[in-house]
Legacy VTK file of the C-alpha trace (Angstrom):
# vtk DataFile Version 3.0
C-alpha trace
ASCII
DATASET POLYDATA
POINTS 164 float
-15.556 -29.189 -7.583
-14.232 -31.227 -4.665
-13.254 -30.086 -1.189
-9.551 -29.535 -2.023
-10.440 -27.447 -5.080
-12.741 -25.294 -2.991
-10.030 -24.786 -0.350
-7.633 -23.692 -3.081
-10.215 -21.311 -4.537
-11.062 -19.795 -1.158
-7.357 -19.414 -0.321
-6.751 -17.572 -3.589
-9.790 -15.368 -2.942
-8.474 -14.598 0.567
-5.087 -13.562 -0.823
-6.760 -11.352 -3.436
-9.101 -9.800 -0.840
-6.171 -8.937 1.443
-4.443 -7.213 -1.483
-7.702 -5.466 -2.422
-8.128 -4.137 1.134
-4.474 -3.097 1.266
-4.873 -1.186 -1.987
-8.058 0.535 -0.806
-6.548 1.580 2.533
-2.886 2.153 1.536
-1.883 -0.308 4.232
0.159 -3.488 4.277
-1.176 -6.283 6.472
1.999 -8.297 6.922
3.994 -6.781 9.764
7.626 -5.811 9.287
7.695 -6.147 5.510
10.201 -4.221 3.409
8.760 -1.609 1.041
10.529 0.754 -1.320
9.213 4.213 -2.198
10.575 6.145 -5.164
10.905 9.938 -5.505
12.068 12.019 -8.438
13.445 14.904 -6.331
14.300 15.965 -2.783
10.943 17.608 -2.001
9.075 16.424 1.080
6.861 13.470 0.238
4.145 11.313 1.726
5.092 7.674 2.277
1.686 6.567 1.116
1.702 2.933 2.111
2.072 1.620 5.564
1.902 1.996 8.366
5.591 2.833 8.273
7.575 1.253 11.101
10.884 2.892 10.271
12.903 4.181 7.357
15.992 2.038 6.855
17.820 4.103 4.260
17.590 6.663 1.484
19.654 5.967 -1.641
20.229 8.098 -4.713
22.478 8.347 -7.743
24.838 11.315 -7.669
25.647 13.449 -10.728
28.382 10.950 -11.659
25.886 8.071 -11.674
27.257 6.454 -8.490
24.774 4.962 -6.006
25.040 6.739 -2.640
23.297 6.333 0.718
22.077 9.628 2.192
23.310 10.257 5.724
20.515 9.890 8.288
21.183 13.422 9.571
19.902 14.808 6.244
16.345 13.463 6.478
13.620 12.831 9.034
10.107 11.379 9.064
6.955 12.672 10.699
3.615 10.983 11.283
0.517 13.130 11.060
-2.590 12.406 13.169
-4.402 11.177 10.041
-1.825 8.390 9.596
0.183 9.961 6.770
3.939 9.485 7.126
6.042 12.232 5.530
9.748 12.360 4.836
11.661 15.642 4.777
15.138 16.410 3.464
17.631 19.204 4.177
21.136 20.097 2.950
20.953 17.342 0.363
23.485 16.820 -2.415
22.764 17.791 -5.998
21.130 15.365 -8.349
20.497 16.154 -11.967
17.036 17.584 -12.680
16.556 15.012 -15.404
17.962 12.184 -13.299
16.674 8.960 -14.823
17.313 7.091 -11.547
14.801 7.876 -8.796
15.607 8.432 -5.140
14.933 5.153 -3.315
13.548 5.052 0.252
13.564 1.648 1.956
11.133 1.228 4.877
9.701 -1.448 7.126
5.898 -1.401 6.875
2.926 -3.412 7.993
0.487 -4.023 10.783
-2.074 -6.520 11.977
-5.455 -6.120 10.301
-8.131 -4.523 12.473
-11.521 -6.198 13.056
-13.021 -3.911 10.358
-10.428 -5.057 7.820
-10.914 -8.737 8.717
-14.683 -8.419 8.340
-14.297 -6.620 4.986
-12.011 -9.418 3.767
-14.598 -12.042 4.751
-17.352 -10.094 2.958
-15.260 -9.740 -0.201
-14.355 -13.440 -0.234
-18.023 -14.423 0.187
-19.074 -12.028 -2.579
-16.360 -13.190 -4.997
-17.072 -16.850 -4.197
-20.748 -16.406 -5.072
-19.987 -14.220 -8.126
-17.006 -15.916 -9.752
-17.533 -14.585 -13.259
-16.505 -11.142 -14.483
-19.861 -10.792 -16.244
-23.208 -11.888 -14.849
-25.514 -13.295 -17.530
-29.272 -13.599 -17.219
-32.519 -11.813 -17.822
-32.844 -8.723 -15.659
-29.539 -9.346 -13.885
-27.106 -6.467 -13.483
-23.371 -6.687 -12.928
-22.399 -7.651 -9.373
-20.238 -5.180 -7.471
-18.334 -5.499 -4.226
-20.825 -4.811 -1.422
-21.110 -1.156 -0.394
-20.601 -2.159 3.245
-16.991 -3.048 2.383
-16.272 0.613 1.568
-17.889 1.635 4.855
-15.589 -0.737 6.728
-12.430 0.258 4.832
-12.789 4.055 4.641
-12.015 4.731 8.339
-8.858 2.583 7.982
-7.505 4.483 4.962
-4.132 6.210 5.088
-4.390 9.285 2.890
-1.732 9.723 0.244
-1.393 13.497 0.257
-1.384 16.463 2.573
-1.664 20.231 2.379
LINES 1 165
164 0 1 2 3 4 5 6 7 8 9 10 11 12 13 14 15 16 17 18 19 20 21 22 23 24 25 26 27 28 29 30 31 32 33 34 35 36 37 38 39 40 41 42 43 44 45 46 47 48 49 50 51 52 53 54 55 56 57 58 59 60 61 62 63 64 65 66 67 68 69 70 71 72 73 74 75 76 77 78 79 80 81 82 83 84 85 86 87 88 89 90 91 92 93 94 95 96 97 98 99 100 101 102 103 104 105 106 107 108 109 110 111 112 113 114 115 116 117 118 119 120 121 122 123 124 125 126 127 128 129 130 131 132 133 134 135 136 137 138 139 140 141 142 143 144 145 146 147 148 149 150 151 152 153 154 155 156 157 158 159 160 161 162 163
């Protein structure tokens, strides 16, 4: 493997590690990126990926099947101390209970990765670089897992996906 091949491999591992950390923490590490959340009804819901910068719009299909944008006076968002963003609705129009088209919430999300996240990404890339196979073969060798320290670095950064 030459230098260019290794750069390509490490770049791909970096991209995968960023996605891995984003999945583990429910965060997006590219600031001001558009994200769409889907709901099946008008109940309050956690926007479980973020951090949420702002909600741009809420769209739904009415009982006639026409796409509508919900007036901003009919919903609001709230951020809890634990980082969970919730959206609440009031005086909303009817949608069919068996509506096949979900309610669509478009948001801007993303933030700069903290030092903990950056260190976890480096650890994951190093681990994956050294353990490139899905199965480790050899006498007395067990399967290689992502280092436990990664979980310790990521857990404090996690945005929970539910609330009581």
